[in-house]
C-alpha positions in Angstrom: 56.6 71.1 202.9 59.6 71.9 200.4 62.8 73.2 201.8 65.1 75.4 199.9 68.8 75.7 200.3 71.5 78.0 198.9 73.9 76.7 196.3 76.5 78.4 193.9 77.4 77.5 190.3 80.6 78.7 188.9 82.7 79.0 185.6 85.8 80.8 184.9 87.6 81.9 181.7 91.2 83.7 181.9 89.6 87.1 181.2 85.9 86.2 183.0 84.4 84.7 186.0 81.2 84.3 187.1 79.6 82.7 190.6 75.8 82.4 190.7 74.2 81.9 194.2 70.7 80.3 194.0 68.0 78.7 195.9 67.1 75.2 195.0 64.8 72.5 196.6 66.3 69.9 198.5 67.1 66.9 195.8 68.4 69.3 193.5 71.1 67.3 191.2 74.5 68.9 190.2 73.0 69.2 186.4 69.8 70.8 187.7 71.4 73.4 189.3 73.6 74.4 186.2 70.5 74.5 184.2 68.6 76.5 186.9 71.6 79.1 187.2 71.3 80.2 183.5 74.9 80.7 183.5 74.8 79.6 179.6 73.2 83.0 178.9 76.5 84.6 180.1 78.9 82.0 178.3 77.2 80.9 175.3 79.8 78.6 174.3 78.9 76.2 177.3 77.0 73.2 176.5 75.2 72.6 179.8 74.4 69.2 178.9 77.8 67.6 178.4 80.1 70.1 180.3 82.3 68.1 183.1 81.0 69.3 186.5 82.4 69.1 189.8 81.6 70.3 193.5 84.7 72.5 195.2 87.1 71.0 192.8 85.9 67.3 192.6 84.7 66.0 189.6 81.3 64.4 189.8 80.8 61.6 187.6 77.0 61.4 187.4 75.8 65.0 187.7 72.5 63.9 186.6 72.1 61.8 189.9 74.2 63.5 192.5 72.1 65.6 194.6 73.5 68.9 196.6 74.0 69.8 200.0 73.6 73.5 201.4 76.2 75.7 200.4 77.9 73.6 197.9 79.6 75.0 194.9 79.0 73.4 191.4 81.9 74.2 189.1 82.0 73.9 185.3 85.1 72.7 183.7 86.5 73.9 180.8 88.4 71.2 178.2 92.1 71.7 178.5 94.2 73.0 175.6 97.5 71.2 176.6 97.7 67.9 178.6 99.2 68.9 182.2 101.9 66.4 182.0 103.0 67.9 178.6 102.8 71.5 179.8 105.1 70.5 182.6 107.5 68.7 180.2 107.5 71.7 177.9 108.5 73.9 180.7 111.3 71.8 181.9 112.5 71.4 178.6 112.4 75.5 178.1 114.3 75.8 181.7 116.9 73.5 180.6 117.7 75.4 177.6 117.8 78.7 179.0 
């Protein structure tokens, strides 16, 4: 007998966010859940085969191998436009001037 479990797949842009709940079979990998969610139909700029993934804010190194547990949320991560260290340095420099 195959057991199903409920998981979520989430992606966010500044102007649009989406969380998709779905039932998957036990043993479903992180990457498989993203494929099954069809989130790429909503966000056509995502390459679901290469996008960086995480679970509840922690990066997953091997999403093709790591299996999910009941209730976990898979998150798709966008590429950063500016390195966070550089962004902080820019803000500090701006504050010092102003």
